[in-house]
C-alpha positions in Angstrom: 109.3 48.6 247.3 105.9 47.8 245.8 102.7 49.9 246.4 101.7 49.4 250.0 99.0 51.9 250.8 96.3 52.2 253.4 92.7 51.7 252.2 91.4 54.5 254.5 92.7 57.9 255.5 94.6 60.3 253.3 98.2 59.5 254.4 100.6 57.2 252.6 101.2 54.0 254.6 104.9 53.3 254.0 107.1 55.1 256.5 109.8 55.7 254.0 107.3 57.0 251.5 105.5 59.2 254.0 108.9 60.6 255.2 109.9 61.3 251.6 106.6 62.9 250.8 106.9 65.2 253.8 110.4 66.2 253.0 109.7 66.9 249.3 106.5 68.9 250.1 108.7 71.3 252.0 111.1 71.6 249.1 108.5 72.4 246.5 106.3 74.5 248.8 103.2 72.3 248.6 100.9 71.3 251.5 102.0 67.9 252.8 98.4 66.6 253.4 97.3 67.7 249.9 100.4 66.2 248.2 100.2 62.9 250.1 96.5 62.5 249.4 97.1 63.1 245.7 100.1 60.7 245.6 98.1 58.0 247.5 95.2 58.3 245.0 97.5 58.0 242.0 99.7 55.2 243.3 96.7 53.1 244.5 95.5 53.0 240.8 98.9 52.1 239.4 98.7 48.4 240.1 100.3 47.5 236.8 103.5 49.5 237.3 106.2 47.8 239.3 107.9 51.1 240.3 109.3 52.4 243.6 106.9 54.9 245.0 109.8 57.1 246.3 111.2 57.2 242.8 108.1 59.0 241.5 108.2 61.4 244.5 111.7 62.5 243.8 111.0 62.8 240.1 107.9 64.9 240.9 109.9 67.2 243.1 112.7 67.4 240.6 110.4 68.5 237.8 108.7 71.1 240.0 112.2 72.4 241.0 113.2 72.6 237.4 110.2 74.7 236.6 111.1 77.0 239.5 114.6 77.6 238.0 116.3 75.4 240.6 118.2 73.1 238.2 120.9 72.3 240.8 118.3 71.2 243.3 116.5 69.2 240.6 119.6 67.4 239.6 120.3 66.5 243.3 116.9 65.0 243.6 117.3 63.1 240.3 120.7 61.8 241.5 118.9 59.8 244.2 117.0 57.9 241.6 119.7 57.8 238.9 119.1 54.1 238.3 115.9 55.2 236.5 116.7 55.9 232.8 114.3 58.8 232.5 115.8 60.4 235.6 119.3 59.9 234.2 118.3 61.5 230.9 116.6 64.5 232.6 119.5 65.1 234.9 121.9 65.1 231.9 119.7 67.6 230.1 119.5 69.9 233.2 123.3 69.9 233.4 123.3 71.5 230.0 120.2 73.6 229.9 117.0 74.5 231.8 113.2 74.6 231.7 111.4 75.4 229.5 113.3 73.3 226.9 113.6 74.6 223.4 110.8 73.5 221.1 111.8 70.4 219.1 110.1 69.2 216.0 109.8 65.6 216.9 108.9 64.3 213.4 111.8 65.7 211.4 113.9 62.6 211.3 112.8 59.0 210.5 115.9 57.3 211.8 114.9 57.0 215.6 111.5 55.8 214.6 112.9 53.1 212.4 115.2 52.0 215.2 112.4 52.0 217.7 110.4 49.8 215.3 112.9 47.0 215.8 112.3 46.8 219.5 110.5 43.6 220.5 107.8 45.5 222.3 106.5 46.9 219.0 106.1 43.4 217.6 103.9 42.5 220.6 101.9 45.7 220.1 101.4 44.9 216.4 100.5 41.3 217.1 97.7 42.3 219.4 96.3 44.6 216.7 96.4 41.8 214.1 94.7 39.4 216.5 91.9 41.9 216.9 91.6 42.4 213.1 91.6 38.7 212.5 88.6 38.2 214.7 86.6 41.1 213.3 84.0 41.1 210.6 84.3 43.7 207.8 81.5 45.0 205.6 81.0 43.6 202.1 82.3 45.7 199.3 80.1 47.1 196.5 80.5 45.3 193.2 82.7 47.1 190.7 84.4 49.3 193.3 88.0 49.1 194.7 88.0 49.3 198.5 90.5 51.7 200.0 92.2 51.7 203.4 93.0 55.1 205.0 96.2 54.7 207.1 96.9 57.6 209.4 100.5 57.8 210.3 101.7 55.1 208.0 105.4 55.1 209.1 107.5 52.8 206.9 104.4 50.8 205.9 105.5 47.6 207.7 102.4 47.4 209.9 100.0 48.3 207.0 101.5 45.5 204.9 100.9 43.0 207.7 97.3 44.2 208.0 96.6 43.9 204.3 98.1 40.4 204.1 96.1 39.3 207.1 92.8 40.6 205.7 93.6 39.1 202.2 94.1 35.7 203.9 90.6 36.1 205.4 89.2 36.9 202.0 88.2 40.5 202.8 89.7 41.7 199.5 92.1 40.6 196.8 92.6 44.1 195.4 92.8 47.2 197.4 93.7 50.9 197.3 95.5 52.7 200.1 95.6 56.3 201.3 98.8 57.0 203.2 99.0 60.0 205.5 102.6 60.3 206.9 104.6 63.4 207.9 108.0 61.9 207.0 108.7 61.9 203.3 111.5 59.3 203.8 109.1 56.9 205.6 106.4 57.5 203.1 108.7 56.5 200.2 109.7 53.3 202.0 106.0 52.5 202.6 105.1 53.0 198.9 107.9 50.7 197.8 106.7 48.0 200.2 103.1 48.2 199.1 104.0 48.0 195.4 105.8 44.7 196.0 102.6 43.1 197.5 101.1 40.3 195.5 98.1 39.4 197.8 96.3 41.6 198.1 97.3 43.5 194.9 97.6 47.2 195.7 96.0 48.9 192.6 96.0 52.5 193.8 98.3 54.5 196.2 97.4 58.0 197.3 100.0 59.7 199.5 100.0 62.8 201.6 103.3 63.9 203.3 101.8 65.7 206.2 100.0 65.2 209.5 96.3 64.2 209.2 95.2 67.5 210.8 97.1 69.4 208.1 95.1 68.0 205.2 93.3 70.8 203.4 89.8 70.9 202.2 90.7 69.7 198.7 92.7 66.8 200.0 89.9 65.7 202.4 87.4 66.0 199.6 89.6 63.7 197.4 89.7 61.1 200.2 85.9 61.4 200.6 85.3 60.5 197.0 86.9 57.1 197.5 85.2 53.9 198.6 86.7 53.5 202.0 86.6 50.1 203.7 88.0 51.4 206.9 90.5 53.9 208.4 93.1 53.0 211.0 95.9 54.5 213.1 98.5 52.6 215.1 100.1 54.7 217.8 100.0 57.7 215.5 97.3 60.1 216.7 98.2 60.7 220.3 100.0 63.9 219.1 96.5 65.5 218.9 95.1 67.3 221.9 91.5 66.9 223.1 90.0 69.1 220.4 92.2 67.7 217.7 91.2 64.1 218.6 87.5 65.1 218.4 87.9 66.8 215.1 89.6 63.7 213.7 86.8 61.4 214.8 84.2 63.9 213.5 85.9 63.9 210.1 86.4 60.1 209.9 82.7 59.7 210.9 81.7 61.9 208.0 83.5 59.6 205.6 81.1 56.8 206.3 83.8 54.1 207.1 84.9 52.2 210.2 87.8 53.4 212.3 90.3 51.4 214.3 92.6 53.1 216.7 95.5 51.3 218.4 97.3 53.3 221.1 99.3 53.1 224.3 97.4 54.4 227.3 98.6 57.4 229.2 97.1 60.4 231.1 98.6 63.4 229.4 95.6 65.6 228.5 95.8 67.7 231.7 96.7 71.3 231.0 98.8 71.6 234.1 102.5 70.6 233.8 102.6 70.1 237.6 99.6 68.0 238.2 100.4 64.8 240.0 98.3 62.7 237.5 100.1 64.2 234.5 103.6 63.8 235.9 102.9 60.3 237.1 101.8 59.4 233.6 104.9 60.8 232.0 107.2 59.1 234.6 105.6 55.7 234.4 105.0 55.6 230.6 108.4 56.9 229.5 110.3 55.0 232.2 108.7 51.8 230.9 109.4 52.7 227.2 113.1 53.3 228.1 113.1 50.0 229.9 111.8 48.2 226.8 114.5 50.0 224.7 117.4 49.2 227.0 116.4 45.5 227.4 116.1 45.1 223.7 118.6 43.5 221.3 119.7 46.8 219.7 123.3 47.9 220.0 124.2 50.3 222.8 124.8 53.1 220.3 121.3 52.5 218.8 119.8 52.5 222.2 121.4 55.7 223.2 120.4 57.5 220.0 116.9 56.3 220.1 116.6 57.3 223.8 118.0 60.7 223.3 116.4 61.7 220.0 113.0 59.9 220.3 111.8 58.7 223.7 113.4 61.2 226.0 112.8 64.0 223.4 109.1 63.3 223.6 109.2 63.2 227.4 111.1 66.4 227.6 108.6 68.2 225.5 105.8 66.9 227.7 107.5 68.0 230.9 108.8 71.4 229.8 106.6 72.9 227.1 103.2 74.6 227.4 100.1 72.5 226.8 99.6 73.4 223.2 103.3 72.6 222.4 103.6 69.2 224.0 103.2 67.3 220.7 102.0 64.2 222.6 98.7 63.7 224.5 98.4 60.0 225.4 95.0 59.3 226.9 93.2 56.6 228.9 90.7 54.3 227.3 87.6 56.0 228.7 88.9 59.4 227.4 89.5 57.9 223.9 86.0 56.5 223.9 84.5 59.8 224.9 86.4 61.6 222.1 85.2 58.9 219.6 81.6 59.7 220.4 82.0 62.9 218.4 82.3 60.8 215.2 78.7 59.7 215.3 79.6 56.0 214.9 76.8 53.5 215.4 78.8 51.4 217.9 82.0 51.9 219.8 84.0 49.1 221.6 87.2 49.7 223.5 89.4 47.9 225.9 92.8 48.4 227.5 95.1 45.7 228.7 98.7 45.2 229.9 101.3 44.6 227.3 104.6 43.1 228.3 106.0 43.1 231.8 107.0 46.7 232.2 103.5 48.0 233.0 102.7 49.5 229.6 99.0 49.3 228.6 97.6 49.0 225.1 94.2 50.3 224.0 92.1 49.1 221.0 89.2 51.3 220.0 86.9 49.9 217.3 84.4 52.4 215.8 81.8 51.0 213.5 79.7 53.1 211.1 
């Protein structure tokens, strides 16, 4: 059932959806008119997501029930939509435990991230980034200096290598230095090995920091500030920062005097309330779509299950069941990213969001020029 909503009034048009909304409002103790109005507003803006409206309603009620300590009721609700991978994973978790879930350090292991990197969706994401870079002009470098690229959240270095090769082919530079900021030491080591094998451009200097960008101390930031930076970039690696964290990051990059490119998936997870309709709808649609991409990929079943459990669902669970400051992920919509970037004092900002693939995921490209 696709979105079929009235353009006027505050009630949801579909009979089945309206009935489900009324029933669920009773279960979670929320006024039906308020709930239906909120659901209508959110669903009417979700034209890119081909989901069943009732699936989200049951998911919404299940999460509220889990927060109220009603795990059995929550699992009963999730059973209705068990065909949804996210609902299936959440139901399995609630059979073993309850909300709030234990705090998990999502960046301890590199294996699920490496596995996820082989999913075709990531190739489409990276290709869009490279297309943008290929059509972009870069400032001329000062004679006698080595331009450096600051890569925030380098991962295994595969994307950075692709970026450097693409820019070298454009004649942007033949020699380059890189600054790698990556929490995982294992991924960082892999990235360094890949970069040293590059012939064009030739990587003449590698500076690495095995930590999150927000954990760089004053001395480390000063060291980066002494370099001739061509630009900084992050590819789906800074959505772990909350509102203030994002703004501090833009302010710091702006102070370095270089351009910044941010590539992210869109979401709406900056709300402080774990029960807001907007927040839960974002988690439901985003992570359902990510799980869909995973399970329709060419990975083996074992790889899919491990990546789902230890990466995608682990992220979703922390979002759903931990306090705001402990979520570890705060995907934002394009307008919100643009607003945060204004704190960097860049001379120009351009941003656009667009659908990527057929599962409803949206990619954002934010280009900040000094």
